[in-house]
C-alpha positions as CSV (number, residue, x, y, z in Angstrom):
1,M,0.0,0.0,0.0
2,N,1.3,3.4,-0.9
3,I,0.8,5.5,2.2
4,D,1.4,9.2,2.3
5,T,2.8,9.6,5.8
6,S,3.2,13.4,5.4
7,D,-0.6,13.9,5.8
8,P,-0.7,17.1,7.9
9,C,-4.3,16.2,9.1
10,A,-3.2,13.1,10.9
11,E,-2.4,14.8,14.2
12,S,-4.8,17.8,13.9
13,G,-5.9,19.1,17.3
14,A,-8.5,21.6,16.0
15,S,-11.9,21.6,17.7
16,R,-13.5,21.1,14.3
17,K,-11.3,18.5,12.8
18,P,-10.9,18.5,9.0
19,L,-12.8,15.8,7.2
20,L,-12.4,14.6,3.6
21,V,-15.6,14.0,1.7
22,I,-15.7,12.6,-1.8
23,V,-19.0,13.1,-3.6
24,G,-20.2,13.3,-7.2
25,P,-23.0,12.4,-9.5
26,T,-23.9,8.8,-10.0
27,A,-21.4,6.9,-12.2
28,S,-18.9,9.7,-12.0
29,G,-16.2,7.5,-10.4
30,K,-16.3,8.8,-6.8
31,T,-16.1,5.2,-5.4
32,S,-12.8,4.6,-7.3
33,L,-11.4,8.0,-6.3
34,G,-12.3,7.5,-2.7
35,F,-10.7,4.0,-2.6
36,K,-7.4,5.2,-4.2
37,V,-7.2,8.2,-2.0
38,A,-7.8,6.0,1.0
39,Q,-4.9,3.8,-0.1
40,R,-2.6,6.8,-0.2
41,L,-3.7,8.2,3.2
42,D,-3.9,5.0,5.1
43,G,-7.6,5.7,5.3
44,E,-10.9,4.0,5.8
45,V,-14.1,4.7,3.9
46,V,-17.4,5.8,5.5
47,S,-20.2,5.1,3.0
48,A,-22.8,7.9,2.6
49,D,-25.0,5.9,0.2
50,A,-28.6,5.5,1.3
51,F,-29.0,2.1,-0.3
52,S,-25.6,0.4,0.1
53,A,-26.5,0.2,3.7
54,Y,-29.1,-2.5,2.9
55,R,-28.0,-6.1,2.9
56,G,-28.5,-7.9,-0.4
57,L,-28.6,-4.7,-2.5
58,N,-25.2,-5.1,-4.0
59,I,-25.4,-5.1,-7.8
60,G,-27.9,-2.2,-8.2
61,T,-26.1,0.0,-5.7
62,D,-22.7,-0.8,-7.2
63,T,-21.5,-1.7,-3.7
64,P,-17.7,-2.2,-3.4
65,D,-16.9,-5.9,-3.8
66,A,-15.3,-8.1,-1.2
67,T,-11.8,-7.6,-2.6
68,T,-12.1,-3.8,-2.4
69,R,-13.5,-4.0,1.1
70,A,-10.7,-6.4,2.3
71,A,-8.1,-3.9,1.0
72,I,-9.6,-0.8,2.6
73,P,-12.1,-1.0,5.5
74,H,-15.6,0.3,4.5
75,H,-18.1,1.4,7.1
76,L,-22.0,1.6,6.9
77,I,-22.3,-1.0,4.1
78,D,-24.6,-4.0,4.6
79,I,-25.8,-2.9,8.1
80,V,-29.6,-3.0,7.8
81,D,-32.1,-5.5,6.5
82,P,-34.1,-4.5,3.4
83,E,-37.3,-4.6,5.3
84,E,-36.0,-1.8,7.7
85,R,-36.1,1.9,7.0
86,Y,-32.7,3.7,6.9
87,S,-32.7,7.4,7.0
88,A,-30.4,10.4,7.4
89,G,-31.3,10.5,11.0
90,D,-29.9,6.9,11.3
91,F,-26.9,7.6,9.2
92,A,-25.5,10.8,10.8
93,P,-24.8,9.3,14.3
94,L,-23.5,6.1,12.8
95,A,-21.1,8.1,10.6
96,D,-20.0,10.2,13.5
97,A,-19.2,7.0,15.5
98,A,-17.3,5.5,12.5
99,I,-15.3,8.7,11.9
100,S,-14.4,8.9,15.6
101,S,-13.3,5.3,15.7
102,I,-11.1,5.8,12.6
103,W,-9.5,8.8,14.1
104,A,-8.9,6.8,17.3
105,R,-6.9,4.3,15.2
106,K,-4.8,7.2,13.8
107,R,-6.1,6.7,10.4
108,T,-7.9,9.0,8.0
109,P,-11.7,8.8,7.5
110,I,-12.9,9.5,4.0
111,V,-16.7,9.9,3.6
112,V,-17.7,8.7,0.1
113,G,-21.2,8.7,-1.4
114,G,-23.8,10.3,-3.5
115,T,-26.7,10.7,-1.1
116,H,-26.3,14.4,-0.5
117,F,-29.0,14.8,2.1
118,Y,-27.1,12.3,4.2
119,I,-23.9,14.2,3.8
120,R,-25.6,17.5,4.7
121,A,-27.0,15.8,7.8
122,L,-23.5,14.7,8.8
123,L,-21.9,18.1,8.2
124,M,-24.6,20.4,9.4
125,G,-26.9,18.3,11.5
126,L,-30.7,17.8,11.0
127,F,-33.1,20.6,11.8
128,P,-35.6,19.8,14.6
129,A,-38.6,18.6,12.5
130,P,-42.1,19.3,13.6
131,P,-43.9,16.2,15.2
132,R,-45.7,13.9,12.8
133,D,-49.5,13.8,12.4
134,P,-50.6,10.2,11.7
135,Q,-53.9,11.3,10.2
136,V,-52.4,13.8,7.8
137,S,-49.7,11.3,6.9
138,A,-52.2,8.6,6.1
139,R,-54.3,10.9,3.9
140,L,-51.2,12.0,2.0
141,Q,-50.2,8.4,1.4
142,S,-53.6,7.6,0.0
143,E,-53.4,10.7,-2.3
144,W,-50.0,9.6,-3.5
145,D,-51.3,6.1,-4.3
146,E,-54.2,7.6,-6.3
147,N,-52.2,10.2,-8.2
148,P,-48.5,10.8,-7.4
149,R,-48.1,13.4,-10.1
150,A,-50.7,15.6,-8.5
151,V,-49.0,15.3,-5.1
152,V,-45.6,16.2,-6.6
153,S,-47.2,19.2,-8.4
154,R,-48.8,20.4,-5.2
155,L,-45.3,20.4,-3.4
156,S,-43.9,22.3,-6.4
157,S,-46.4,25.0,-6.0
158,I,-46.1,25.2,-2.2
159,D,-42.3,24.7,-1.9
160,P,-40.5,24.8,-5.2
161,I,-37.1,24.7,-3.4
162,A,-37.9,21.5,-1.6
163,A,-39.5,20.0,-4.7
164,L,-36.3,20.6,-6.7
165,K,-34.0,19.2,-4.1
166,I,-36.1,16.1,-3.3
167,G,-36.9,14.8,-6.8
168,A,-40.2,13.5,-8.1
169,N,-39.8,9.9,-7.1
170,D,-38.9,10.3,-3.5
171,R,-42.3,9.5,-2.0
172,Q,-41.2,9.5,1.6
173,R,-39.6,13.0,1.6
174,I,-42.3,14.5,-0.6
175,L,-45.0,13.4,1.7
176,R,-43.1,14.5,4.7
177,A,-42.6,18.0,3.2
178,L,-46.3,18.3,2.5
179,E,-47.2,17.0,6.0
180,V,-44.9,19.7,7.6
181,F,-46.6,22.4,5.5
182,E,-50.1,21.2,6.3
183,T,-49.5,20.8,10.1
184,T,-47.5,24.0,10.6
185,G,-48.5,26.3,7.8
186,T,-44.8,26.8,7.0
187,S,-42.9,25.1,4.2
188,I,-40.1,22.6,5.2
189,S,-37.6,24.9,3.3
190,D,-38.5,27.8,5.6
191,H,-38.2,25.6,8.6
192,R,-34.7,24.6,7.6
193,S,-33.6,28.1,6.7
194,G,-34.8,29.3,10.1
195,H,-32.7,26.7,11.8
196,T,-29.3,28.3,12.5
197,R,-26.6,25.7,12.1
198,S,-22.8,25.8,11.9
199,P,-20.7,23.1,10.3
200,R,-19.9,20.2,12.6
201,Y,-16.7,19.4,10.7
202,R,-14.3,21.5,8.7
203,A,-14.9,19.5,5.5
204,L,-13.2,19.5,2.2
205,M,-15.6,18.1,-0.4
206,L,-14.2,16.8,-3.7
207,A,-16.0,15.5,-6.8
208,P,-14.7,13.8,-10.0
209,E,-15.6,16.0,-12.9
210,R,-16.8,14.6,-16.2
211,D,-18.5,16.3,-19.1
212,R,-22.2,15.5,-19.4
213,T,-21.9,13.3,-22.5
214,A,-19.2,11.1,-21.0
215,L,-21.1,10.9,-17.7
216,Y,-24.3,9.7,-19.5
217,A,-22.3,7.2,-21.5
218,R,-20.9,5.8,-18.2
219,I,-24.4,5.6,-16.8
220,D,-25.7,3.6,-19.8
221,E,-22.7,1.3,-19.6
222,R,-23.2,0.7,-15.9
223,V,-26.8,-0.2,-16.4
224,E,-25.9,-2.8,-19.0
225,R,-23.2,-4.1,-16.8
226,M,-25.5,-4.5,-13.8
227,F,-28.0,-6.5,-15.9
228,A,-25.2,-8.7,-17.1
229,A,-24.0,-9.2,-13.6
230,G,-27.4,-10.5,-12.4
231,L,-29.4,-7.4,-11.2
232,V,-32.8,-9.0,-12.1
233,E,-31.8,-12.2,-10.2
234,E,-30.8,-10.1,-7.2
235,V,-34.2,-8.5,-7.1
236,E,-35.9,-11.9,-7.6
237,S,-34.0,-13.4,-4.7
238,L,-34.9,-10.5,-2.4
239,L,-38.6,-10.9,-3.2
240,V,-38.4,-14.6,-2.6
241,A,-36.7,-13.9,0.7
242,G,-39.8,-12.0,1.7
243,V,-38.8,-8.4,1.0
244,A,-42.1,-6.5,0.2
245,P,-42.2,-4.9,-3.2
246,D,-43.1,-1.6,-1.6
247,S,-40.3,-1.7,0.9
248,H,-38.1,1.4,1.2
249,A,-35.1,-0.5,-0.1
250,F,-36.8,-1.0,-3.4
251,K,-37.2,2.7,-3.9
252,A,-33.6,2.7,-5.2
253,I,-33.2,3.4,-8.9
254,G,-33.0,0.1,-10.7
255,Y,-34.8,-1.9,-8.1
256,R,-38.1,-0.2,-8.4
257,E,-38.1,-0.5,-12.2
258,I,-37.2,-4.2,-12.0
259,V,-40.0,-4.9,-9.5
260,T,-42.4,-3.4,-12.0
261,M,-40.8,-5.5,-14.8
262,L,-41.3,-8.7,-12.7
263,R,-44.9,-7.8,-12.4
264,G,-45.1,-8.1,-16.2
265,E,-45.8,-4.4,-16.8
266,T,-42.6,-3.8,-18.8
267,D,-40.0,-5.8,-20.8
268,T,-36.3,-5.9,-20.3
269,E,-35.2,-3.3,-22.8
270,T,-37.9,-0.8,-21.6
271,T,-36.7,-1.4,-18.0
272,K,-33.1,-0.7,-19.0
273,A,-34.2,2.5,-20.7
274,Q,-36.2,3.6,-17.6
275,I,-33.2,3.0,-15.3
276,K,-30.9,4.9,-17.6
277,H,-33.3,7.8,-17.8
278,A,-33.8,7.9,-14.0
279,S,-30.1,7.7,-13.4
280,R,-29.5,10.7,-15.7
281,R,-32.1,12.7,-13.9
282,L,-30.5,11.8,-10.6
283,A,-27.1,12.9,-11.9
284,K,-28.5,16.2,-13.1
285,R,-30.0,16.9,-9.6
286,Q,-26.7,15.9,-8.0
287,I,-24.7,18.3,-10.2
288,T,-27.1,21.1,-9.4
289,W,-26.6,20.4,-5.7
290,L,-22.8,20.4,-6.0
291,R,-22.9,23.8,-7.7
292,Q,-24.7,25.2,-4.7
293,I,-22.5,23.8,-2.0
294,S,-22.3,26.0,1.1
295,E,-21.6,23.7,4.0
296,A,-18.0,22.8,3.0
297,A,-15.1,23.9,0.9
298,F,-15.7,22.3,-2.6
299,Q,-13.6,21.5,-5.6
300,W,-14.0,19.6,-8.8
301,V,-11.1,17.3,-9.5
302,P,-10.2,15.0,-12.4
303,P,-11.4,11.4,-12.2
304,A,-9.0,8.9,-10.6
305,E,-7.7,7.6,-13.9
306,C,-6.9,11.2,-15.1
307,G,-4.7,12.3,-12.2
308,G,-7.5,13.0,-9.7
309,V,-5.8,11.1,-6.8
310,D,-2.7,13.3,-6.8
311,E,-4.8,16.5,-7.1
312,A,-7.1,15.3,-4.3
313,L,-4.1,14.7,-2.0
314,T,-2.7,18.2,-2.8
315,L,-6.0,19.9,-2.0
316,W,-6.3,17.8,1.2
317,K,-2.9,18.9,2.4
318,E,-3.6,22.5,1.7
319,H,-6.9,22.2,3.5
320,C,-5.2,20.7,6.5
321,R,-2.5,23.3,6.6
322,G,-5.2,26.0,6.6
323,N,-6.7,24.2,9.6
324,E,-3.3,24.4,11.4
325,A,-3.2,28.2,10.7
326,T,-6.6,28.9,12.3
């Protein structure tokens, strides 16, 4: 292993210790970049992926394989059953604990993932959400089941900021945003903006940069590769094991489309096209979020195969030296 022992962050005593976070749109190569940076820094990876946390969801989430995880420890992967619900509120304290344990071993934690709401929860904390109203929640769920497009449209008119950030297929967060508005008279975006927060870590956030055409080509190739690797069979085995088709785990892109296909509602090629389209839409939302980063220092870097590892290490050292100067 090529370890960079000159890492100036290794012995930082700052109250807000520097934290390296590698993000990026889906299929951009953040997993590869994070792994190779971890090799150079004697680091360990903390996964910030909402669906890699589920056991059995490996192919569709592109979870690092056993060889990769044997070479570099990975945390928060395969930690919950698919029938359970895993949220940002679950992730943040688990990630805090993993980061602290890595620091205690004198190694470098590297947060890697594309679930930006989870990363924001880790860096900034979650705002104190209003209490739930079971009756309002049940009614909104029924309205979603009857006409999800109308529900999404209602959120867009009430809270366009939240609608843009959440995305049209995230049923759980859309319904929660509407529930907050109906029970408090204030949008969830206004609640969040009124919650004063300061960063919990002094984070450096890096993302591999690819032009849109190349990124979309990688998305298409990855979908084909996942089907060839047995994605359909993975979903079938989960269903046979008793995972409900409407479980939260199956909200992940790829899984929800294949569940529909297995019901006989679409064929294989249509399903592939749907997954590619949904992945491109996700990538577009992720890029939009990255362009608006405010909770951390942010920098685009080349992909790992184009010199991104060395550039990431240079930026990390500069970030840590800035920490020493404060």
